[in-house]
N, CA, C and O atoms as a GROMACS GRO file, in nm:
protein
  436
    1MET      N    1  -1.374   4.820  -2.238
    1MET     CA    2  -1.375   4.691  -2.172
    1MET      C    3  -1.486   4.690  -2.067
    1MET      O    4  -1.518   4.793  -2.007
    2LYS      N    5  -1.543   4.571  -2.046
    2LYS     CA    6  -1.650   4.553  -1.949
    2LYS      C    7  -1.619   4.433  -1.859
    2LYS      O    8  -1.539   4.346  -1.893
    3LEU      N    9  -1.686   4.432  -1.744
    3LEU     CA   10  -1.683   4.317  -1.654
    3LEU      C   11  -1.824   4.262  -1.648
    3LEU      O   12  -1.916   4.331  -1.604
    4LEU      N   13  -1.841   4.137  -1.690
    4LEU     CA   14  -1.969   4.070  -1.677
    4LEU      C   15  -1.966   3.989  -1.549
    4LEU      O   16  -1.873   3.912  -1.526
    5ILE      N   17  -2.068   4.007  -1.466
    5ILE     CA   18  -2.084   3.927  -1.345
    5ILE      C   19  -2.212   3.846  -1.367
    5ILE      O   20  -2.322   3.902  -1.372
    6ALA      N   21  -2.197   3.716  -1.381
    6ALA     CA   22  -2.311   3.628  -1.408
    6ALA      C   23  -2.334   3.537  -1.288
    6ALA      O   24  -2.247   3.457  -1.254
    7VAL      N   25  -2.449   3.549  -1.224
    7VAL     CA   26  -2.485   3.463  -1.111
    7VAL      C   27  -2.582   3.359  -1.164
    7VAL      O   28  -2.689   3.391  -1.214
    8ILE      N   29  -2.542   3.232  -1.154
    8ILE     CA   30  -2.622   3.123  -1.210
    8ILE      C   31  -2.639   3.012  -1.107
    8ILE      O   32  -2.571   3.010  -1.005
    9GLN      N   33  -2.731   2.922  -1.135
    9GLN     CA   34  -2.753   2.808  -1.046
    9GLN      C   35  -2.641   2.706  -1.066
    9GLN      O   36  -2.592   2.688  -1.177
   10ASP      N   37  -2.600   2.640  -0.957
   10ASP     CA   38  -2.492   2.541  -0.964
   10ASP      C   39  -2.513   2.436  -1.072
   10ASP      O   40  -2.417   2.392  -1.135
   11LYS      N   41  -2.636   2.398  -1.095
   11LYS     CA   42  -2.665   2.293  -1.195
   11LYS      C   43  -2.620   2.332  -1.335
   11LYS      O   44  -2.592   2.245  -1.417
   12ASP      N   45  -2.611   2.463  -1.362
   12ASP     CA   46  -2.571   2.510  -1.496
   12ASP      C   47  -2.423   2.544  -1.504
   12ASP      O   48  -2.373   2.579  -1.612
   13SER      N   49  -2.352   2.534  -1.393
   13SER     CA   50  -2.214   2.582  -1.385
   13SER      C   51  -2.119   2.512  -1.483
   13SER      O   52  -2.048   2.580  -1.558
   14ASN      N   53  -2.117   2.381  -1.484
   14ASN     CA   54  -2.025   2.309  -1.573
   14ASN      C   55  -2.059   2.333  -1.720
   14ASN      O   56  -1.969   2.350  -1.802
   15ARG      N   57  -2.188   2.335  -1.752
   15ARG     CA   58  -2.228   2.359  -1.891
   15ARG      C   59  -2.182   2.496  -1.938
   15ARG      O   60  -2.129   2.510  -2.048
   16LEU      N   61  -2.202   2.599  -1.852
   16LEU     CA   62  -2.159   2.733  -1.890
   16LEU      C   63  -2.007   2.742  -1.898
   16LEU      O   64  -1.954   2.802  -1.991
   17SER      N   65  -1.938   2.685  -1.803
   17SER     CA   66  -1.791   2.688  -1.803
   17SER      C   67  -1.735   2.628  -1.931
   17SER      O   68  -1.647   2.686  -1.994
   18ASN      N   69  -1.787   2.512  -1.971
   18ASN     CA   70  -1.741   2.447  -2.095
   18ASN      C   71  -1.774   2.530  -2.218
   18ASN      O   72  -1.693   2.540  -2.310
   19ALA      N   73  -1.892   2.591  -2.221
   19ALA     CA   74  -1.933   2.673  -2.335
   19ALA      C   75  -1.847   2.799  -2.346
   19ALA      O   76  -1.810   2.839  -2.457
   20LEU      N   77  -1.815   2.860  -2.234
   20LEU     CA   78  -1.730   2.979  -2.236
   20LEU      C   79  -1.591   2.945  -2.290
   20LEU      O   80  -1.535   3.018  -2.372
   21ILE      N   81  -1.535   2.833  -2.242
   21ILE     CA   82  -1.403   2.790  -2.289
   21ILE      C   83  -1.407   2.762  -2.439
   21ILE      O   84  -1.317   2.803  -2.512
   22LYS      N   85  -1.509   2.692  -2.484
   22LYS     CA   86  -1.523   2.658  -2.626
   22LYS      C   87  -1.527   2.782  -2.714
   22LYS      O   88  -1.474   2.782  -2.826
   23GLU      N   89  -1.591   2.890  -2.665
   23GLU     CA   90  -1.603   3.013  -2.742
   23GLU      C   91  -1.487   3.110  -2.720
   23GLU      O   92  -1.486   3.220  -2.775
   24GLY      N   93  -1.388   3.069  -2.638
   24GLY     CA   94  -1.269   3.150  -2.619
   24GLY      C   95  -1.280   3.259  -2.514
   24GLY      O   96  -1.201   3.353  -2.515
   25PHE      N   97  -1.375   3.247  -2.423
   25PHE     CA   98  -1.389   3.343  -2.314
   25PHE      C   99  -1.316   3.290  -2.191
   25PHE      O  100  -1.322   3.171  -2.161
   26ARG      N  101  -1.248   3.380  -2.121
   26ARG     CA  102  -1.182   3.343  -1.995
   26ARG      C  103  -1.267   3.396  -1.881
   26ARG      O  104  -1.317   3.508  -1.887
   27ALA      N  105  -1.282   3.316  -1.777
   27ALA     CA  106  -1.368   3.355  -1.665
   27ALA      C  107  -1.312   3.304  -1.534
   27ALA      O  108  -1.238   3.205  -1.530
   28THR      N  109  -1.347   3.373  -1.428
   28THR     CA  110  -1.317   3.327  -1.292
   28THR      C  111  -1.448   3.281  -1.231
   28THR      O  112  -1.548   3.352  -1.236
   29LYS      N  113  -1.446   3.163  -1.171
   29LYS     CA  114  -1.566   3.101  -1.114
   29LYS      C  115  -1.558   3.110  -0.962
   29LYS      O  116  -1.458   3.072  -0.902
   30LEU      N  117  -1.666   3.161  -0.899
   30LEU     CA  118  -1.672   3.172  -0.754
   30LEU      C  119  -1.796   3.101  -0.701
   30LEU      O  120  -1.903   3.110  -0.762
   31ALA      N  121  -1.783   3.030  -0.591
   31ALA     CA  122  -1.899   2.970  -0.526
   31ALA      C  123  -1.974   3.079  -0.452
   31ALA      O  124  -1.913   3.165  -0.388
   32SER      N  125  -2.107   3.077  -0.461
   32SER     CA  126  -2.189   3.176  -0.391
   32SER      C  127  -2.319   3.109  -0.348
   32SER      O  128  -2.348   2.996  -0.388
   33THR      N  129  -2.396   3.178  -0.266
   33THR     CA  130  -2.522   3.124  -0.216
   33THR      C  131  -2.633   3.224  -0.240
   33THR      O  132  -2.616   3.344  -0.214
   34GLY      N  133  -2.747   3.175  -0.289
   34GLY     CA  134  -2.861   3.263  -0.315
   34GLY      C  135  -2.934   3.298  -0.187
   34GLY      O  136  -2.933   3.222  -0.090
   35GLY      N  137  -2.996   3.414  -0.185
   35GLY     CA  138  -3.065   3.461  -0.066
   35GLY      C  139  -3.205   3.405  -0.052
   35GLY      O  140  -3.247   3.374   0.060
   36PHE      N  141  -3.280   3.391  -0.161
   36PHE     CA  142  -3.420   3.351  -0.152
   36PHE      C  143  -3.435   3.204  -0.115
   36PHE      O  144  -3.502   3.172  -0.017
   37LEU      N  145  -3.374   3.116  -0.191
   37LEU     CA  146  -3.385   2.971  -0.164
   37LEU      C  147  -3.266   2.918  -0.085
   37LEU      O  148  -3.263   2.801  -0.048
   38ARG      N  149  -3.170   3.003  -0.059
   38ARG     CA  150  -3.047   2.963   0.011
   38ARG      C  151  -2.981   2.844  -0.058
   38ARG      O  152  -2.925   2.755   0.007
   39ALA      N  153  -2.989   2.844  -0.190
   39ALA     CA  154  -2.934   2.735  -0.270
   39ALA      C  155  -2.798   2.776  -0.325
   39ALA      O  156  -2.766   2.894  -0.334
   40GLY      N  157  -2.719   2.676  -0.362
   40GLY     CA  158  -2.588   2.702  -0.418
   40GLY      C  159  -2.596   2.769  -0.553
   40GLY      O  160  -2.674   2.729  -0.640
   41ASN      N  161  -2.514   2.871  -0.570
   41ASN     CA  162  -2.500   2.940  -0.697
   41ASN      C  163  -2.354   2.940  -0.736
   41ASN      O  164  -2.267   2.907  -0.655
   42THR      N  165  -2.328   2.977  -0.859
   42THR     CA  166  -2.192   3.002  -0.904
   42THR      C  167  -2.192   3.140  -0.967
   42THR      O  168  -2.282   3.174  -1.044
   43THR      N  169  -2.092   3.219  -0.934
   43THR     CA  170  -2.078   3.352  -0.990
   43THR      C  171  -1.957   3.351  -1.082
   43THR      O  172  -1.847   3.316  -1.040
   44PHE      N  173  -1.979   3.391  -1.207
   44PHE     CA  174  -1.871   3.400  -1.305
   44PHE      C  175  -1.832   3.547  -1.322
   44PHE      O  176  -1.919   3.633  -1.339
   45LEU      N  177  -1.702   3.575  -1.318
   45LEU     CA  178  -1.649   3.707  -1.348
   45LEU      C  179  -1.580   3.698  -1.483
   45LEU      O  180  -1.485   3.620  -1.500
   46ILE      N  181  -1.628   3.776  -1.579
   46ILE     CA  182  -1.576   3.766  -1.716
   46ILE      C  183  -1.533   3.906  -1.762
   46ILE      O  184  -1.617   3.994  -1.780
   47GLY      N  185  -1.403   3.925  -1.780
   47GLY     CA  186  -1.352   4.048  -1.838
   47GLY      C  187  -1.359   4.036  -1.989
   47GLY      O  188  -1.314   3.936  -2.045
   48ILE      N  189  -1.416   4.138  -2.055
   48ILE     CA  190  -1.445   4.121  -2.198
   48ILE      C  191  -1.439   4.254  -2.272
   48ILE      O  192  -1.471   4.359  -2.216
   49GLU      N  193  -1.398   4.247  -2.395
   49GLU     CA  194  -1.397   4.367  -2.481
   49GLU      C  195  -1.541   4.401  -2.521
   49GLU      O  196  -1.626   4.312  -2.533
   50ASP      N  197  -1.566   4.528  -2.541
   50ASP     CA  198  -1.702   4.576  -2.570
   50ASP      C  199  -1.767   4.505  -2.689
   50ASP      O  200  -1.887   4.477  -2.685
   51ASP      N  201  -1.690   4.475  -2.794
   51ASP     CA  202  -1.748   4.414  -2.914
   51ASP      C  203  -1.784   4.267  -2.897
   51ASP      O  204  -1.845   4.208  -2.987
   52ARG      N  205  -1.747   4.205  -2.785
   52ARG     CA  206  -1.779   4.063  -2.763
   52ARG      C  207  -1.887   4.040  -2.657
   52ARG      O  208  -1.918   3.926  -2.624
   53ILE      N  209  -1.943   4.149  -2.605
   53ILE     CA  210  -2.044   4.137  -2.498
   53ILE      C  211  -2.163   4.054  -2.543
   53ILE      O  212  -2.206   3.964  -2.472
   54GLN      N  213  -2.218   4.084  -2.660
   54GLN     CA  214  -2.338   4.012  -2.706
   54GLN      C  215  -2.310   3.864  -2.724
   54GLN      O  216  -2.395   3.781  -2.694
   55SER      N  217  -2.191   3.829  -2.774
   55SER     CA  218  -2.154   3.688  -2.790
   55SER      C  219  -2.150   3.616  -2.655
   55SER      O  220  -2.198   3.504  -2.642
   56ALA      N  221  -2.093   3.682  -2.555
   56ALA     CA  222  -2.087   3.622  -2.422
   56ALA      C  223  -2.227   3.608  -2.362
   56ALA      O  224  -2.257   3.506  -2.300
   57LEU      N  225  -2.311   3.708  -2.381
   57LEU     CA  226  -2.449   3.700  -2.330
   57LEU      C  227  -2.525   3.586  -2.398
   57LEU      O  228  -2.605   3.518  -2.334
   58ASP      N  229  -2.500   3.565  -2.528
   58ASP     CA  230  -2.565   3.455  -2.599
   58ASP      C  231  -2.522   3.319  -2.543
   58ASP      O  232  -2.604   3.228  -2.531
   59VAL      N  233  -2.393   3.305  -2.509
   59VAL     CA  234  -2.343   3.180  -2.451
   59VAL      C  235  -2.408   3.157  -2.315
   59VAL      O  236  -2.451   3.045  -2.285
   60ILE      N  237  -2.417   3.261  -2.234
   60ILE     CA  238  -2.479   3.249  -2.102
   60ILE      C  239  -2.626   3.212  -2.116
   60ILE      O  240  -2.675   3.123  -2.047
   61ARG      N  241  -2.696   3.281  -2.206
   61ARG     CA  242  -2.840   3.256  -2.227
   61ARG      C  243  -2.866   3.113  -2.272
   61ARG      O  244  -2.963   3.051  -2.228
   62SER      N  245  -2.782   3.059  -2.358
   62SER     CA  246  -2.805   2.923  -2.409
   62SER      C  247  -2.764   2.815  -2.309
   62SER      O  248  -2.808   2.701  -2.320
   63SER      N  249  -2.680   2.850  -2.212
   63SER     CA  250  -2.631   2.750  -2.116
   63SER      C  251  -2.709   2.746  -1.985
   63SER      O  252  -2.702   2.646  -1.913
   64CYS      N  253  -2.783   2.851  -1.955
   64CYS     CA  254  -2.849   2.863  -1.824
   64CYS      C  255  -2.999   2.869  -1.843
   64CYS      O  256  -3.054   2.974  -1.879
   65LYS      N  257  -3.065   2.760  -1.819
   65LYS     CA  258  -3.208   2.748  -1.845
   65LYS      C  259  -3.291   2.769  -1.718
   65LYS      O  260  -3.251   2.730  -1.608
   66VAL      N  261  -3.407   2.831  -1.736
   66VAL     CA  262  -3.503   2.847  -1.626
   66VAL      C  263  -3.584   2.719  -1.616
   66VAL      O  264  -3.624   2.662  -1.718
   67ARG      N  265  -3.609   2.672  -1.493
   67ARG     CA  266  -3.690   2.550  -1.474
   67ARG      C  267  -3.774   2.567  -1.348
   67ARG      O  268  -3.743   2.648  -1.261
   68ASP      N  269  -3.881   2.490  -1.339
   68ASP     CA  270  -3.969   2.493  -1.222
   68ASP      C  271  -3.921   2.391  -1.120
   68ASP      O  272  -3.874   2.283  -1.155
   69GLN      N  273  -3.934   2.427  -0.991
   69GLN     CA  274  -3.890   2.338  -0.883
   69GLN      C  275  -3.985   2.354  -0.765
   69GLN      O  276  -4.027   2.465  -0.733
   70LEU      N  277  -4.020   2.242  -0.701
   70LEU     CA  278  -4.101   2.247  -0.580
   70LEU      C  279  -4.013   2.274  -0.459
   70LEU      O  280  -3.910   2.208  -0.440
   71VAL      N  281  -4.053   2.372  -0.379
   71VAL     CA  282  -3.975   2.412  -0.263
   71VAL      C  283  -4.068   2.420  -0.143
   71VAL      O  284  -4.179   2.472  -0.154
   72THR      N  285  -4.024   2.366  -0.028
   72THR     CA  286  -4.099   2.380   0.095
   72THR      C  287  -4.049   2.504   0.167
   72THR      O  288  -3.931   2.511   0.201
   73PRO      N  289  -4.137   2.601   0.192
   73PRO     CA  290  -4.093   2.725   0.257
   73PRO      C  291  -4.038   2.699   0.397
   73PRO      O  292  -4.079   2.606   0.465
   74VAL      N  293  -3.944   2.784   0.437
   74VAL     CA  294  -3.886   2.778   0.571
   74VAL      C  295  -3.987   2.834   0.669
   74VAL      O  296  -4.056   2.932   0.637
   75SER      N  297  -3.999   2.775   0.790
   75SER     CA  298  -4.095   2.823   0.888
   75SER      C  299  -4.060   2.964   0.932
   75SER      O  300  -3.942   3.000   0.936
   76PRO      N  301  -4.160   3.044   0.965
   76PRO     CA  302  -4.134   3.182   1.005
   76PRO      C  303  -4.059   3.188   1.138
   76PRO      O  304  -4.071   3.100   1.223
   77VAL      N  305  -3.983   3.295   1.154
   77VAL     CA  306  -3.904   3.312   1.276
   77VAL      C  307  -3.990   3.363   1.390
   77VAL      O  308  -3.959   3.340   1.507
   78SER      N  309  -4.098   3.432   1.358
   78SER     CA  310  -4.182   3.491   1.463
   78SER      C  311  -4.256   3.382   1.541
   78SER      O  312  -4.242   3.264   1.511
   79GLY      N  313  -4.334   3.422   1.641
   79GLY     CA  314  -4.403   3.329   1.730
   79GLY      C  315  -4.519   3.254   1.666
   79GLY      O  316  -4.580   3.172   1.733
   80ALA      N  317  -4.551   3.279   1.539
   80ALA     CA  318  -4.665   3.214   1.474
   80ALA      C  319  -4.630   3.076   1.420
   80ALA      O  320  -4.706   3.022   1.340
   81ALA      N  321  -4.518   3.019   1.460
   81ALA     CA  322  -4.474   2.890   1.407
   81ALA      C  323  -4.567   2.775   1.445
   81ALA      O  324  -4.568   2.673   1.377
   82ASP      N  325  -4.646   2.789   1.554
   82ASP     CA  326  -4.735   2.680   1.597
   82ASP      C  327  -4.842   2.650   1.494
   82ASP      O  328  -4.876   2.534   1.473
   83SER      N  329  -4.895   2.752   1.428
   83SER     CA  330  -5.001   2.731   1.330
   83SER      C  331  -4.949   2.724   1.187
   83SER      O  332  -5.028   2.717   1.093
   84TYR      N  333  -4.819   2.724   1.170
   84TYR     CA  334  -4.758   2.723   1.037
   84TYR      C  335  -4.755   2.582   0.981
   84TYR      O  336  -4.700   2.491   1.044
   85ILE      N  337  -4.814   2.561   0.862
   85ILE     CA  338  -4.812   2.432   0.795
   85ILE      C  339  -4.746   2.451   0.660
   85ILE      O  340  -4.803   2.515   0.571
   86PRO      N  341  -4.625   2.398   0.643
   86PRO     CA  342  -4.554   2.420   0.516
   86PRO      C  343  -4.611   2.336   0.403
   86PRO      O  344  -4.625   2.214   0.417
   87PHE      N  345  -4.645   2.399   0.293
   87PHE     CA  346  -4.688   2.331   0.172
   87PHE      C  347  -4.586   2.360   0.064
   87PHE      O  348  -4.540   2.474   0.052
   88PRO      N  349  -4.550   2.261  -0.014
   88PRO     CA  350  -4.456   2.288  -0.123
   88PRO      C  351  -4.514   2.392  -0.219
   88PRO      O  352  -4.634   2.394  -0.249
   89VAL      N  353  -4.425   2.478  -0.266
   89VAL     CA  354  -4.462   2.584  -0.360
   89VAL      C  355  -4.374   2.569  -0.483
   89VAL      O  356  -4.254   2.543  -0.472
   90GLU      N  357  -4.435   2.584  -0.600
   90GLU     CA  358  -4.357   2.574  -0.723
   90GLU      C  359  -4.300   2.712  -0.757
   90GLU      O  360  -4.373   2.810  -0.766
   91VAL      N  361  -4.167   2.718  -0.775
   91VAL     CA  362  -4.100   2.842  -0.809
   91VAL      C  363  -4.010   2.819  -0.930
   91VAL      O  364  -3.969   2.706  -0.958
   92GLN      N  365  -3.981   2.927  -1.000
   92GLN     CA  366  -3.887   2.918  -1.112
   92GLN      C  367  -3.746   2.940  -1.060
   92GLN      O  368  -3.720   3.034  -0.985
   93VAL      N  369  -3.655   2.852  -1.101
   93VAL     CA  370  -3.515   2.864  -1.063
   93VAL      C  371  -3.431   2.856  -1.190
   93VAL      O  372  -3.481   2.822  -1.297
   94GLY      N  373  -3.306   2.887  -1.176
   94GLY     CA  374  -3.216   2.879  -1.290
   94GLY      C  375  -3.210   3.010  -1.364
   94GLY      O  376  -3.242   3.116  -1.310
   95GLY      N  377  -3.168   3.002  -1.488
   95GLY     CA  378  -3.147   3.123  -1.564
   95GLY      C  379  -3.018   3.190  -1.518
   95GLY      O  380  -2.930   3.124  -1.461
   96ALA      N  381  -3.008   3.317  -1.541
   96ALA     CA  382  -2.887   3.390  -1.501
   96ALA      C  383  -2.922   3.534  -1.471
   96ALA      O  384  -3.007   3.594  -1.536
   97ALA      N  385  -2.857   3.588  -1.371
   97ALA     CA  386  -2.861   3.732  -1.344
   97ALA      C  387  -2.724   3.784  -1.387
   97ALA      O  388  -2.622   3.746  -1.331
   98VAL      N  389  -2.723   3.871  -1.488
   98VAL     CA  390  -2.597   3.919  -1.544
   98VAL      C  391  -2.588   4.070  -1.528
   98VAL      O  392  -2.679   4.144  -1.566
   99PHE      N  393  -2.477   4.115  -1.472
   99PHE     CA  394  -2.449   4.257  -1.456
   99PHE      C  395  -2.334   4.292  -1.550
   99PHE      O  396  -2.234   4.220  -1.555
  100VAL      N  397  -2.347   4.402  -1.623
  100VAL     CA  398  -2.242   4.447  -1.714
  100VAL      C  399  -2.190   4.580  -1.659
  100VAL      O  400  -2.263   4.679  -1.653
  101LEU      N  401  -2.063   4.580  -1.619
  101LEU     CA  402  -2.003   4.697  -1.555
  101LEU      C  403  -1.887   4.751  -1.639
  101LEU      O  404  -1.812   4.673  -1.698
  102PRO      N  405  -1.872   4.882  -1.644
  102PRO     CA  406  -1.756   4.937  -1.715
  102PRO      C  407  -1.628   4.913  -1.637
  102PRO      O  408  -1.628   4.915  -1.514
  103VAL      N  409  -1.519   4.890  -1.708
  103VAL     CA  410  -1.389   4.870  -1.645
  103VAL      C  411  -1.302   4.990  -1.682
  103VAL      O  412  -1.276   5.016  -1.800
  104GLU      N  413  -1.258   5.060  -1.582
  104GLU     CA  414  -1.175   5.178  -1.605
  104GLU      C  415  -1.033   5.140  -1.644
  104GLU      O  416  -0.972   5.204  -1.729
  105GLN      N  417  -0.980   5.035  -1.579
  105GLN     CA  418  -0.843   4.994  -1.607
  105GLN      C  419  -0.831   4.845  -1.581
  105GLN      O  420  -0.896   4.791  -1.491
  106PHE      N  421  -0.748   4.777  -1.662
  106PHE     CA  422  -0.723   4.635  -1.644
  106PHE      C  423  -0.573   4.612  -1.653
  106PHE      O  424  -0.507   4.662  -1.744
  107GLU      N  425  -0.520   4.537  -1.560
  107GLU     CA  426  -0.378   4.501  -1.559
  107GLU      C  427  -0.367   4.350  -1.544
  107GLU      O  428  -0.440   4.290  -1.465
  108HIS      N  429  -0.278   4.289  -1.620
  108HIS     CA  430  -0.253   4.145  -1.607
  108HIS      C  431  -0.103   4.127  -1.589
  108HIS      O  432  -0.025   4.166  -1.676
  109PHE      N  433  -0.062   4.068  -1.477
  109PHE     CA  434   0.081   4.050  -1.447
  109PHE      C  435   0.119   3.905  -1.456
  109PHE      O  436   0.235   3.870  -1.435
   0.00000   0.00000   0.00000
């Protein structure tokens, strides 16, 4: 058995949740916040049998798309803020960061 931890962008959360349910996967959804853009994320915890890992990864891959977004950088904390002129920067957001961890024991009460 494995534990999949999938961190995705909030925009993909409902699509992934519906796709997981449709394919018969059970998951716990947690609200989280990203460090780089400080944007809302959703973290899915999915307990899964070893033979279904690839199917779950396929569902995540098809539901969570990478897209480009313009972001205005946050001003620096140091004293150089007087000469700082923020220009929007295009960055890639979305997709999924998925961790696959071994599960030593699972109990359901």
